[in-house]
C-alpha positions in Angstrom: -2.8 16.3 -35.7 -4.6 17.4 -33.3 -3.0 20.2 -31.3 -2.6 20.0 -27.7 -5.5 22.1 -26.7 -7.5 19.1 -28.6 -6.3 16.5 -27.3 -6.9 17.9 -23.7 -10.6 17.9 -25.0 -10.5 14.2 -25.7 -9.0 13.3 -22.0 -11.7 15.3 -20.9 -14.6 13.7 -22.9 -13.0 10.6 -21.6 -13.3 11.7 -18.1 -16.5 13.0 -18.4 -18.4 10.1 -20.4 -15.9 6.8 -19.3 -15.4 7.8 -16.0 -18.6 9.3 -15.2 -16.5 12.4 -13.6 -19.3 15.6 -12.6 -19.1 18.9 -14.3 -17.3 20.6 -11.6 -14.5 18.0 -11.6 -14.5 18.3 -15.1 -13.6 22.2 -14.7 -11.5 21.7 -12.2 -9.1 19.4 -14.4 -9.4 21.9 -17.4 -8.2 25.0 -15.3 -5.2 22.7 -14.3 -4.6 21.0 -17.3 -5.0 25.0 -19.1 -2.1 25.8 -16.9 0.1 23.5 -17.9 -0.6 23.8 -21.6 0.4 27.3 -21.1 3.6 26.1 -19.8 4.1 23.5 -22.6 3.4 26.4 -25.3 6.2 28.6 -23.6 8.3 25.7 -24.2 7.6 25.6 -27.7 5.9 22.1 -27.4 2.9 21.6 -30.1 3.0 17.7 -29.8 2.6 15.7 -27.2 5.7 13.4 -27.8 8.0 16.2 -27.7 7.3 16.4 -23.9 10.0 15.1 -21.7 10.2 14.3 -17.9 12.7 17.4 -17.4 9.8 19.2 -18.9 7.2 18.0 -16.5 9.7 18.1 -13.6 9.8 22.3 -15.0 6.1 22.9 -14.8 5.9 21.1 -11.2 8.6 23.5 -10.1 7.8 26.5 -12.1 4.1 26.3 -10.0 6.0 25.6 -6.6 7.8 28.5 -6.5 5.6 30.7 -7.7 4.4 30.7 -3.9 0.9 30.9 -5.1 0.0 27.2 -4.4 0.0 25.0 -1.3 1.7 21.8 -1.9 -1.6 20.3 -1.8 -2.6 22.3 -4.9 0.4 21.3 -6.7 0.8 17.7 -5.5 -2.9 17.7 -7.4 -2.3 19.2 -10.5 0.5 17.2 -11.1 -2.2 14.4 -10.9 -4.2 16.1 -13.3 -1.1 15.9 -15.7 0.1 12.3 -15.1 -3.5 11.2 -15.9 -3.4 13.4 -19.1 -0.3 11.7 -20.1 -1.4 8.1 -19.4 -4.4 8.2 -21.5 -1.8 9.6 -24.4 0.0 6.2 -23.7 -3.1 4.2 -23.6 -4.5 6.1 -26.9 -0.9 5.4 -28.5 -0.7 9.3 -28.8 2.8 8.6 -27.7 5.1 5.6 -27.2 6.2 6.4 -23.1 4.9 8.4 -20.3 7.4 11.3 -19.3 5.5 11.9 -16.1 5.7 8.5 -14.5 8.7 9.1 -12.5 8.0 12.7 -11.5 7.4 12.9 -7.8 4.6 15.7 -6.1 6.0 17.9 -3.5 6.1 16.6 0.4 3.1 17.4 1.9 3.8 19.4 5.3 2.7 17.1 8.1 0.5 18.4 10.0 0.0 17.5 14.1 -3.4 15.4 15.1 -6.1 17.5 16.5 -7.0 17.1 19.9 -10.4 17.0 21.5 -11.5 19.0 23.8 -12.1 17.7 27.6 -15.8 17.7 27.3 -15.7 15.8 24.5 -13.6 13.1 26.1 -15.7 13.0 29.6 -18.7 12.6 27.0 -16.9 9.6 25.3 -15.8 8.3 28.7 -19.2 8.1 29.8 -20.9 6.7 26.6 -18.2 4.1 26.6 -19.5 2.5 30.1 -21.2 2.7 33.3 -19.2 4.9 35.9 -17.4 2.3 38.4 -18.3 4.3 41.4 -22.5 4.0 40.6 -23.2 0.9 39.6 -26.4 -0.2 40.2 -27.1 -3.4 41.6 -27.5 -6.6 39.6 -24.8 -7.7 36.8 -23.4 -4.7 34.3 -22.7 -5.0 30.9 -19.6 -6.4 30.9 -18.3 -5.5 27.9 -18.8 -1.6 28.6 -17.3 -2.3 31.8 -14.3 -3.2 30.0 -14.8 -0.6 27.1 -14.7 2.2 29.8 -11.9 0.7 31.7 -9.9 0.9 28.4 -10.9 4.5 27.8 -10.3 5.6 31.3 -6.4 3.7 31.1 -5.8 5.9 27.7 -6.8 9.2 29.3 -4.7 8.8 32.4 -1.9 7.8 31.1 -1.4 8.5 27.8 -0.8 5.1 26.2 -0.8 3.8 23.0 -3.1 1.7 22.0 -0.7 -1.5 21.0 0.9 -0.4 24.6 -2.4 -0.7 26.5 -3.3 -4.0 24.6 0.2 -5.8 25.6 -0.5 -5.2 29.2 0.0 -7.7 31.3 -1.7 -8.4 35.2 2.4 -8.2 36.1 2.7 -4.7 34.9 0.3 -3.4 37.5 2.8 -2.2 39.9 0.2 -1.3 42.0 -3.1 0.5 42.3 -1.6 3.8 41.5 1.1 2.8 38.7 1.5 0.6 35.8 3.9 0.0 33.4 4.3 0.4 30.1 6.3 -0.7 26.9 6.7 1.5 24.6 8.4 1.7 20.9 11.7 -0.8 21.1 10.6 -1.9 24.1 11.7 0.8 26.2 10.0 0.7 29.9 8.1 2.8 31.5 6.2 3.5 34.5 3.3 5.7 34.7 0.8 6.7 37.1 -3.0 5.9 37.6 -5.3 8.4 38.4 -8.0 7.6 40.4 -11.0 7.6 38.1 -8.7 5.0 36.2 -8.0 3.0 39.1 -11.7 2.8 39.7 -12.7 1.6 36.0 -9.8 -1.0 36.6 -10.7 -2.2 40.0 -14.4 -3.0 38.6 -13.1 -4.5 35.7 -10.4 -7.0 37.3 -13.0 -7.8 39.8 -16.3 -7.9 37.8 -15.9 -8.2 34.0 -12.0 -10.0 33.2 -13.1 -13.2 35.2 -15.9 -13.9 32.6 -14.6 -12.1 29.8 -11.1 -13.6 29.3 
């Protein structure tokens, strides 16, 4: 019977040859799995069939509680352990996969990164013509619509779903629109002058043709 270290080497060869992983990826897998082997040795595990779900869970807990790794790193290391056990099961080295039900730690939720005002202005400028500076002739109506959409989103903070659900009746007056959020909750939102101009041009010149 091969040692655990030799069986890990077999798995890494499989990743390299059969799946074509790069050398750097293989090296990362080796580091993570060596950590796992070290834990199993402390548990006096010498055969893959001896590994239980409780021991895999214990390993995840030990690296989580060490404080040296982020939740993302712990999840990555568990993914490597799962891949190893699936390989052993596929190769009939074991009769089951003790890692299949072990859950990774919850990753912290991150707030979306807001773009700067200058980036927003560039995005709006690129979306379509300035409604206050339209030249004579027929403008690109699709871009007039796109400009109105972005101006409204920026001015009102509406969700995409709220904006696409708007009806003409929701335009209470040129300075106010009615939005329906989650759970059909209604709220009245003021519309700034730039969005007003873009919306007016869209309704008068683009919408009759596009809709």
